[in-house]
N, C-alpha and C positions, 0 to 999 in steps of 0.2 A: 525402289524405282518401279513404276508401273510398266506393263508390257508395252503400252502405247508410247510412253516416253522413251523406252529402250529402243523402239523401232523407228523413232522419228528421224534419226540421223543417218539412216541407211537408204540404199537405192530402192525404188518402188518394186523392182523384180525380187530383190532379196527379202523385202518386207512382205511381199505376197507369199513367198515360199514359207517364211516363218509363220505367218498367220495361218496358212494352209495346214502346216504341220500341227499347230496348236489345235485347230478345229478338228483335224482327223483324230488326234489323241483324245479329244473330248467326246468322241462317239461312244455311247454306252448301249450295248445290245441287251442289257439286262431286262428291259421292259418288253422285249420281243418274245414271242412264244418259242419255247425250246422245241427242237424237232423230236417228235415221237412217231415211230413207225406204226402204220395202221395195218401192217401185214407184210409178209415176205413177197417180193415181186421178182420177176425174171423176164428175160427177153431182151430185144435190141431196141434202143431208142435212136431214131434217125433225126439228127439235127441238121438243118440246112439254113444257111444265112450268114450271119456274122459271128465270129468267135468272141466278141465283146472284149477285145484286147487281151485275151488269154484267160479271163476269169471264168468263162464257160468250162474250159478244161479243168480248172481247179475245182469247180462245183462237181464235175463228173468224177474226178479222182476221189473226192471226199465221199460222194454218194456210193461209189463202188465198194468202199470199205465197209459200208453199212449193208449194202445189197450186192454181194459179190456175183450173183447170178445175172446181173444186168450188164449189158454191153452197150457201147455207143458207136454209132456209125455217123461220122461227121463230114459234111461237105460245107465249108465255111468261106467261100470266096468274098462275099459282100452281103450287106443287108438287102440289096435289091433282089437277091435270090430267095429270100425267106418265103414270102407269100406265093410267088410262082411255084415253088417246090410243094407247097401245100395244095395248090390248085391241081397240080399234076399227080398228086398222091405219092410223090417220091420222098416225102418227109413226114415226120410225126410232129416236130416242133420247129418253129421258125424264129430263132433269135434275131432281133432287129433293133437298130439304133434310132428308129423314128416311126412316124405315123405312116399308114399306107397312102399311096396315091389313089386318085379316083379310078385309074385303070386296074390297080390291084384290088380295090374294094369291089369294083363292078365285076371283074373276072371271077373272083371267088364266089360272089352271089349268083352269077349266071350259071356256074357249074353245079353248085350245091343247093341253091334256093334259100340260103340263110347266110348270116354274116360270120366272118372269121372272129374267133374269140381272142381277145388281147389280154394278156396278163402282164402287168407292170412288175418288173423284177428289180429295178434299180432306178436311181435318179441320175440324169446326165451330169457330166463333169462341170466344174467351175473353171479350173485353170489348165486341165490336162488336154493338150491339143488333139483334135480329131476324135473326141469321145462324146459326141452329141452334146456339146456345150449349151448351157442355158444362154439366153439372150440378154444383153446389157445395152441400155440406151446411153449414149454419150453426147455431150455438147462441148463446145469450145469453152475453155476455162474462164473466159470473160463474160460468158452468158450467165445471168443471175438466176435462171430457173433451177430449182432444187428438187422438185418432185412433180410427178405426173401420174394420172390414172390410166388404165388400159383404154377407157373410153376416149380420153384425150389423145392417146397414141393413135387410135383409130381415126380421129379427126385430123391429126397431123399427117399420117402416112397414107390413109385411105381416101376414098372418094364416095360420093353419092352412089348408092347401089339399090337394086330392086330385089335382092335376095342373097342367099349364100348357101353353100353346100353343107349337107349333113350326110357324110358318107358319099353316096352318089345321088342323093335326092336334093332337088333344088327347093329350099325352104323360103317362102315369101316372108315369113316372120323375121328373117334376118336383114330385111331392108332397112335403110336409113336415108333420110333426105339430105339435100345439099346444106341445110342449116347445121348439120353436124360437122361439116368441113371446118378445119382450123387452119388458116392460111397465113395469119400474121401473129407475131409474138404478143401483140396487144390483146388478142383474144384469150391469151393465157394469163392476162393480168399485168404484163410488163408495161412500163411507162416510158416517157421521154422518147429517145431515139428508137426504142423498140416498138413503140405503139403501132406504127404502120409498116414495120420492116417485114418483108416476106420470109416465111420459114423455108429454108433450103433443106431438102430431105435426102438422106443417103442410106444405103443398106446393101443387102445381099441380092445377087441375081438369083433366078430360079434354081432351087435346090431343096433338099429335105429341110434345111434350116429355114428358108423362106416359107416353105409349106407350113412349118410350125408357127411362124409369125402370122401368116394369114389365118390359120386356125384359131389361135389364141386372141388375136387383136382385131382382125378385119372381118370377123364373122364368116370365115372360110370363103371369102370373096377374093377375086383377083383384080379388083378396082383399086388402083393406087393413085396417090397424088400425082398429077401430071409432071411435076418437076422431080420426081423420085429418080435418083441416080443409082445404078446397080453395079456391084462389084463382086468378084469371087475371091476365095481365100488365097492370099499370097502364098506362093510356093506349092499350090495344089495342082492336080492334074487338070483342073478347070481353066487354068490360064491358057489363053489362045495361042496358037502357033504363030500368029502375027504380032505377038506382044512380048518380045524378048526383054523389055524393060519392066514388065509387069505393071504397066500403068492401069490395067484393069483389076489390079489386086487391092484388097481391102487396106493393106498397110499403106499403100500409096494414097488412097483416099483419106485415111485418118491423119497421116502425117503431113501431106502436101495440100489437102483441101480443108477438111474439117478443122484442123489445128490452126488454120488461118482464116476461117470463116465463122465469125462470132454469131452469125444468124443461122448457122447450120445445126442439124441434129442428125444423128446416125444410130442405127442399131446394128450390133455385131456380137462377137464372142470375145471373151477375155484374152485368149491366146493371140488373137490378131491385134489387140489394142495395148497389151501390157508394156510394150517397149516404146510407145508413142507418148511424147510429152505434149502438154498443152490441152489435154482433154480432162473432162470430169464426168463421172458416172452420175446418173439421176436415180433417185429413189422412186420406186413404183408401188402402186396400190391397185387392188382389184376394183375398188370403187372409192368415191369421195369419203366414205366412212373410215377409210384406212384399214390397217396401219400402212404407212409408207415405209418400205423396206429397202435398204441399200443392198446392192449385190455383194455377196461374199461366199466363200465356201460354206460357211455355217448356215447362212440364210438359204442357200440352195438345198443343203442337206435336210434342214428342218422344214422345208417347203413353205416358209413364210414369204419368200420371194416369188412373185407371181409368174415369172417366165423361166423357171427351172423346167428341164425336159424329162421325159420318161424314156426308159429303156424297156423294151417289150420282149416277151416270147409269145408268138402267135401259135394257135393250134386250131384244128378242125374239130369242133364239137357241135354235133347236131342238137337242136333244141330238145330239152327234157331228156337228153341222153347223158349217162355218166361219163366222166373222163376216164379213159383207159387206166387201170390201176398203176401201171409202171410210170405213165406220164404224170398222173396225179401225185404219186409219191415223190418223184423227182422235183416237181414244182413246189410241193409242200416243203421239201428240204431247202430249196432256194429261198423260199419265203419263211425262213425260220431264223432263230437267233444264230445258229451255227452258219447257215448259208449267208446271212447278211454280214456276219463277222468276217467271213472269207472275202466278201466284197470290200469291206472297209480296209482290211489288211492289204489287199491288192492295190488299192489306191487309184485305179483307172476311173472308176465310177463311184458315186456316192450311195451309201445304203439308204433304205427306205425308213420312213417314220413308222412307229408302232401302229398308228391308225391306218396307214396305207397298207402295211403288211396284212393286217386283219381284213381289210376290205378286199384285197386281192386273193387271199386264201378262201374267202367266202365264195368266190367265183368257181372254185373247184368242187364245191359240194353239190 
């Protein structure tokens, strides 16, 4: 019996857990570079930001076994502390579950005259709640659309714009005209009752998650489709004090609105959607050339899915200056076969591909 047949008769939640376990077991760190010390290092590394669900401490413990003269001084309340701590000089490394806001980017540049250095150390989660989950696009199960490009998502969720941000710079080259707006399902090739039916859009309210969507899909603009309806994660601290029933939560939107709106489309994260019946995920592609990839733990981890997220460690590195040896050595360990295997075994986040590991290690030279 095939695995897909074996899983066909069980609940979606159990099926997702089984598929996740199988994908995690299939991770092979063998093609990643093994850690090789470039010299003995010592001193204290000050980490400020987010503890990455405990995996940062595991990296530290493993690294100390190789470099016992290194100590760690951690202040890890939240990702929002990472770049401000670098700006004030109270940290050496800033572990962070997302991309910097414009105020973070600008404040660092105004203090130092150059940009913060970002090193990608992991891939965001697929199904683990609260771990910088990649984004998934859902439609009502009666909707025949099966695949979309990121440009089409921009047309659906975005609006005419005269530019977009690159860091804190306003780039006119990111403009697009009204002809790029997609407002009916017929514009996506659907026929019959769908031809003139308006597309109803749903998604996240302002947050690090929506900032990532704007960056990847909307040209880093904040011009949205005028009918865009915003929600926050159900059960999170973002639920308003005037909303005891959590009607502003994503699970309410998915279950009570999108599941009954065949002309609707939403983007969100798998932990918010996994218990909701009546939805179907859409395969996505970077461009019309494809490939169109369905969301799964495996497609997030191998980076074939275009809306997987990055997990970063930020540092203050002046242009043409070397990374301090103890920091470089610790980051090289994280970006090694041993460091990424710790990540895979931990299970909160997904390990990087061999290609991405090598690209990020090159930043340290």
